[in-house]
C-alpha positions as CSV (number, residue, x, y, z in Angstrom):
1,X,0.0,0.0,0.0
2,X,1.2,3.5,-0.8
3,X,0.8,7.0,0.4
4,X,1.4,8.9,-2.8
5,X,2.9,12.4,-2.9
6,X,0.5,15.3,-2.4
7,X,1.3,16.3,-6.0
8,X,0.3,12.9,-7.4
9,X,-2.9,12.9,-5.3
10,X,-3.8,16.4,-6.5
11,X,-3.2,15.3,-10.1
12,X,-5.6,12.4,-9.7
13,X,-8.2,14.6,-8.1
14,X,-7.9,17.1,-10.9
15,X,-8.1,14.4,-13.5
16,X,-11.3,12.9,-12.0
17,X,-13.1,16.1,-10.9
18,X,-12.0,19.2,-12.9
19,X,-13.7,18.5,-16.2
20,X,-16.7,16.6,-14.9
21,X,-17.5,18.6,-11.8
22,X,-15.8,22.0,-11.9
23,X,-17.5,23.3,-8.8
24,X,-16.6,20.2,-6.8
25,X,-13.0,20.7,-8.1
26,X,-13.1,24.3,-6.7
27,X,-14.2,23.0,-3.3
28,X,-11.6,20.3,-3.4
29,X,-8.8,22.8,-4.1
30,X,-9.9,25.0,-1.2
31,X,-10.0,22.0,1.1
32,X,-6.5,21.1,0.0
33,X,-5.2,24.6,0.6
34,X,-6.8,24.6,4.1
35,X,-5.1,21.3,4.8
36,X,-1.7,22.7,3.8
37,X,-2.3,25.4,6.3
38,X,-3.2,22.9,9.1
39,X,-0.6,20.2,8.2
40,X,1.8,21.3,10.9
41,X,-0.6,21.1,13.7
42,X,0.5,18.9,16.6
43,X,-0.7,15.3,16.3
44,X,-1.8,15.7,12.7
45,X,0.0,13.3,10.4
46,X,1.0,15.5,7.5
47,X,1.2,13.1,4.5
48,X,-2.0,11.0,4.9
49,X,-3.9,14.2,5.9
50,X,-2.8,16.2,2.8
51,X,-3.5,13.2,0.5
52,X,-6.9,12.5,2.0
53,X,-7.9,16.2,1.9
54,X,-7.2,16.5,-1.8
55,X,-8.9,13.2,-2.6
56,X,-11.8,13.3,-0.1
57,X,-14.5,14.0,-2.8
58,X,-13.2,12.0,-5.8
59,X,-16.1,9.6,-5.3
60,X,-18.4,12.2,-6.8
61,X,-16.7,11.8,-10.1
62,X,-18.9,10.0,-12.7
63,X,-15.7,8.1,-13.7
64,X,-15.5,6.7,-10.1
65,X,-19.0,6.6,-8.7
66,X,-20.5,3.1,-8.3
67,X,-22.9,3.2,-5.3
68,X,-23.8,6.9,-5.5
69,X,-22.3,7.4,-2.0
70,X,-19.2,9.4,-2.6
71,X,-17.1,8.6,0.5
72,X,-17.4,4.9,-0.1
73,X,-17.0,5.1,-3.9
74,X,-13.9,7.3,-3.4
75,X,-12.4,5.0,-0.7
76,X,-13.0,1.9,-2.8
77,X,-11.5,3.5,-5.9
78,X,-8.4,4.6,-4.0
79,X,-8.0,1.1,-2.4
80,X,-8.2,-0.5,-5.8
81,X,-5.3,1.8,-6.9
82,X,-3.2,0.6,-4.0
83,X,-3.6,3.6,-1.7
84,X,-2.7,3.3,2.0
85,X,-5.4,2.0,4.4
86,X,-5.1,5.2,6.4
87,X,-5.8,7.4,3.4
88,X,-8.7,5.3,2.2
89,X,-10.2,5.2,5.7
90,X,-10.0,9.0,6.1
91,X,-11.7,9.4,2.7
92,X,-14.4,6.9,3.6
93,X,-15.2,8.5,6.9
94,X,-14.8,12.2,6.1
95,X,-17.4,14.5,7.7
96,X,-19.2,11.7,9.6
97,X,-20.0,9.7,6.5
98,X,-20.9,6.6,8.6
99,X,-24.1,8.3,9.7
100,X,-25.3,8.9,6.1
101,X,-24.2,5.3,5.1
102,X,-26.3,3.9,7.9
103,X,-29.3,5.9,6.9
104,X,-28.8,5.0,3.2
105,X,-28.5,1.3,4.3
106,X,-25.2,1.2,2.3
107,X,-22.8,-1.4,3.7
108,X,-19.1,-1.2,3.1
109,X,-17.7,1.4,5.5
110,X,-17.1,-1.3,8.0
111,X,-14.1,-2.2,5.9
112,X,-12.5,1.2,6.6
113,X,-11.6,2.2,10.2
114,X,-12.7,5.5,11.5
115,X,-9.7,6.5,13.4
116,X,-11.1,9.5,15.5
117,X,-7.8,11.2,15.7
118,X,-6.6,14.9,15.3
119,X,-5.8,14.0,11.7
120,X,-9.4,12.9,11.1
121,X,-10.7,16.0,13.0
122,X,-8.6,18.3,10.9
123,X,-10.0,16.8,7.6
124,X,-13.5,17.3,8.9
125,X,-12.6,20.9,9.7
126,X,-11.3,21.5,6.2
127,X,-14.5,20.2,4.6
128,X,-16.6,22.4,7.0
129,X,-14.8,25.7,6.3
130,X,-14.8,25.5,2.5
131,X,-18.0,26.2,0.7
132,X,-19.4,24.3,-2.3
133,X,-17.3,26.3,-4.8
134,X,-14.3,26.9,-2.5
135,X,-15.3,30.1,-0.8
136,X,-14.3,30.5,2.8
137,X,-17.2,29.8,5.2
138,X,-17.9,28.9,8.8
139,X,-19.0,25.4,9.8
140,X,-22.5,26.7,10.7
141,X,-22.8,28.5,7.3
142,X,-21.6,25.4,5.5
143,X,-24.0,23.1,7.2
144,X,-26.9,25.5,6.7
145,X,-26.0,25.7,3.0
146,X,-26.1,21.9,2.7
147,X,-29.5,21.8,4.4
148,X,-30.8,24.5,2.0
149,X,-29.5,22.7,-1.0
150,X,-31.1,19.4,-0.1
151,X,-34.1,20.5,1.8
152,X,-35.1,19.6,5.4
153,X,-36.5,16.1,4.7
154,X,-33.7,14.9,2.3
155,X,-31.6,12.0,3.6
156,X,-28.5,14.2,3.4
157,X,-30.1,16.8,5.7
158,X,-31.3,14.1,8.1
159,X,-27.8,12.6,8.2
160,X,-26.3,16.0,8.9
161,X,-28.9,16.6,11.7
162,X,-27.8,13.3,13.3
163,X,-24.1,13.8,12.7
164,X,-23.8,17.5,13.6
165,X,-22.8,16.9,17.2
166,X,-19.9,14.7,16.2
167,X,-18.9,17.1,13.5
168,X,-19.1,20.1,15.7
169,X,-17.0,18.3,18.3
170,X,-14.3,17.5,15.7
171,X,-14.4,21.1,14.5
172,X,-14.1,22.4,18.1
173,X,-11.1,20.2,18.8
174,X,-9.4,21.4,15.7
175,X,-10.2,25.1,16.5
176,X,-8.6,24.5,19.9
177,X,-5.5,23.0,18.2
178,X,-5.3,26.0,15.9
179,X,-5.6,28.5,18.7
180,X,-3.0,26.6,20.8
181,X,-0.6,26.6,17.7
182,X,-1.2,30.4,17.2
183,X,-3.0,29.9,13.9
184,X,-6.1,31.8,12.8
185,X,-9.4,30.0,13.2
186,X,-11.1,31.8,10.4
187,X,-10.3,31.7,6.7
188,X,-10.0,35.1,4.9
189,X,-8.9,33.8,1.5
190,X,-10.1,30.8,-0.5
């Protein structure tokens, strides 16, 4: 199993997302930039974190999608390409994906461990502070945008309602790490 370089992972993300889903590609680039900013945080393992950040949404690509559940599709695709278990698990479980998988009754995430570490928390932070086209946002604004986009009764909104406490806890732990490290907790540039 391999942990590719960040540059190789970014090239794969661009290849699978840029042409097919340009807005998703903008979001992905913003998540990757935020990950670069956070990569030096204590207890965040730089390489798997950066690689997972730039690949976290590849499962949306029509080239990769199989089940229609992007965290699982992305993780399976990366595993089939020989990616490290840690990277595939971070992708599979980003932003509390296990809750949505359970509500969708989609099996498969059990093959990927949710590590519940500062590295995982930092990935969830990055996804929560980057809007759908890469604009800086707050976690509350991001989650409100998702709920507006899907509507209050959609499964994605229901999963977010159920997962919000866990997501907020991961974001809060990361905010504390940022503050302790003397880094800004808000994003001013995309």
